[in-house]
Each structure stands twice: as structure tokens, then as C-alpha cells.
C-alpha positions in Angstrom: 0.0 0.0 0.0 1.4 3.4 -1.0 1.8 6.2 1.6 -1.2 8.6 1.4 -1.3 10.6 4.6 -4.1 13.1 5.2 -4.2 15.4 8.1 -7.3 16.8 9.8 -7.6 20.6 10.2 -7.3 20.1 14.0 -4.0 18.3 13.6 -2.7 20.9 11.3 -3.7 23.8 13.5 -2.3 22.1 16.6 1.0 21.5 14.7 1.1 25.2 13.8 0.2 26.3 17.3 2.1 23.8 19.4 5.0 23.8 17.0 5.2 27.6 17.4 5.9 28.8 13.9 6.9 32.2 15.2 9.7 30.8 17.3 11.2 29.2 14.2 11.8 32.6 12.7 12.4 34.7 15.9 15.9 36.2 16.1 18.1 38.8 14.6 19.1 36.8 11.5 15.6 35.9 10.3 14.7 37.5 7.1 12.5 37.3 4.0 14.5 38.0 0.8 12.6 38.7 -2.4 14.4 37.7 -5.6 14.2 38.2 -9.3 14.9 35.1 -11.5 13.8 31.5 -11.1 12.8 29.9 -7.9 15.0 26.9 -6.9 13.4 23.5 -7.2 13.2 23.3 -3.4 14.0 25.4 -0.3 17.1 23.3 0.5 18.9 24.6 -2.7 21.0 27.7 -3.0 19.1 30.8 -4.3 20.6 30.6 -7.8 21.2 33.3 -10.3 18.4 35.7 -9.2 19.2 39.1 -7.6 18.1 40.1 -4.1 15.7 42.9 -4.7 14.2 43.3 -1.2 15.3 42.4 2.3 12.2 42.4 4.3 12.4 43.1 8.0 10.3 40.7 9.9 9.4 41.2 13.6 12.1 39.8 15.8 9.4 38.2 18.0 5.8 37.3 17.4 6.2 37.4 13.6 3.0 35.3 13.1 -0.6 35.4 14.4 -1.2 34.0 17.9 -3.0 31.0 16.5 -3.7 29.1 13.3 -7.1 28.5 11.7 -8.0 26.2 8.9 -4.5 24.9 8.7 -3.2 28.4 8.0 -1.3 31.0 10.0 -0.7 34.6 8.9 2.0 37.1 9.4 1.6 39.6 12.2 2.8 43.1 12.4 4.5 45.1 9.6 6.9 43.3 7.4 8.8 45.8 5.2 12.0 47.0 3.6 12.1 50.8 3.8 14.7 50.9 0.9 14.8 48.2 -1.8 18.2 46.7 -2.5 18.0 46.6 -6.3 15.8 47.3 -9.3 14.0 44.4 -11.0 10.9 42.2 -11.2 10.1 40.3 -8.0 9.5 36.6 -8.7 10.0 34.6 -5.6 10.9 34.8 -1.9 12.8 32.9 0.8 11.9 33.2 4.4 14.8 31.9 6.4 15.8 31.5 10.1 19.4 32.3 9.1 19.9 34.7 6.2 23.7 34.2 6.5 23.4 30.6 5.3 22.6 30.5 1.6 24.3 27.2 0.9 22.7 23.8 0.2 21.1 22.8 3.5 18.6 20.3 4.7 18.7 21.7 8.3 18.1 25.4 7.9 14.5 26.4 8.4 13.3 28.0 5.1 10.2 28.6 3.1 10.3 29.5 -0.5 7.3 30.8 -2.6 6.0 32.9 -5.4 5.6 36.7 -5.3 2.9 38.7 -7.0 0.1 41.2 -6.5 -2.7 38.6 -6.0 -3.2 34.8 -5.8 0.5 34.1 -4.9 2.2 32.9 -1.8 3.4 36.4 -1.0 1.4 39.5 -2.0 3.0 42.9 -2.5 1.6 46.0 -4.1 3.8 45.8 -7.2 6.4 43.3 -8.5 8.2 46.1 -10.2 10.8 47.0 -7.6 13.0 50.1 -7.8 16.2 50.6 -5.8 15.6 52.6 -2.6 11.8 52.4 -2.8 9.9 51.1 0.2 8.3 47.6 -0.1 5.7 46.2 2.3 4.4 42.7 2.5 0.7 43.0 2.2 -0.3 39.3 2.7 1.7 36.3 3.7 0.4 33.0 5.2 1.8 29.6 5.8 -0.7 26.8 5.0 -0.6 23.0 5.4 -3.0 21.3 3.0 -5.3 18.6 4.1 
């Protein structure tokens, strides 16, 4: 019989709440970097040839909502970069517990995803980024599918 796990919403919410997603990203090195270029095949890989356009400041503590609902937990507070690092088209992001470790790793806590103005993993006002312009994360959630 093939593996075919399915998790209840209660299980997923408890995992998010008891696992404390916020604490995974608490600390001075946690960051969300927004890149141009192609997203790597998985979050264990090096970022690749894209350029870092934005270095989002995430809250050092309590970066996520106090509790999950429906298998989803949302960002809390303001996540922003007051001055973008480069000019380009935002394509993907990496949320990492340690922005100094960009090497191949299966132990660093990271989440990669798409960037856009709607219906993407990370929502920002415009994917056209200009050096020194402010960029704010409008919507970001982490979801575990049933």
C-alpha cells in the first residue's frame, strides 16, 4: 500500500500552534528575501542566479498570528523593507531563520514561494521594484494542506 497521509484541520492547527511557527523565525538573522529570477526546485537549494531585490524586516518576536485557523497562520505586524536593494521584477521569496546561510542545506528552516500582486504565496503592491523604494508585504500566510 502506498503512503497517502491526510491530516485533519485540527491536527494541522495544533501543529502550527504547538510547533510555534513564530519561534522558528524569531531572532536577529531571520529574514525574507525577495528575488528576481527563477525559484529553486526546493528550499534546500542555493538561491541561484536571481538578484536580491528586497530584504524584508520581519518582527524579531511574534512574527506570526497568535493561533492558526483552517491549517493556515498569517504574518503579524508590519513586514517591510524601507529601501529596496536593487531594481528588477520580484518573482519569488525565501523566508529563512538564518539569512547568512545561503548554501545547500537540509537543516536550515526556510520557506520559498511565489511573489505577486494577488493569488500568490506572498502578496505585495507591485512586482516592479526600484532601488531605494519602500516595499511592504501585504499578505503572507503559511498553510498546510489537508
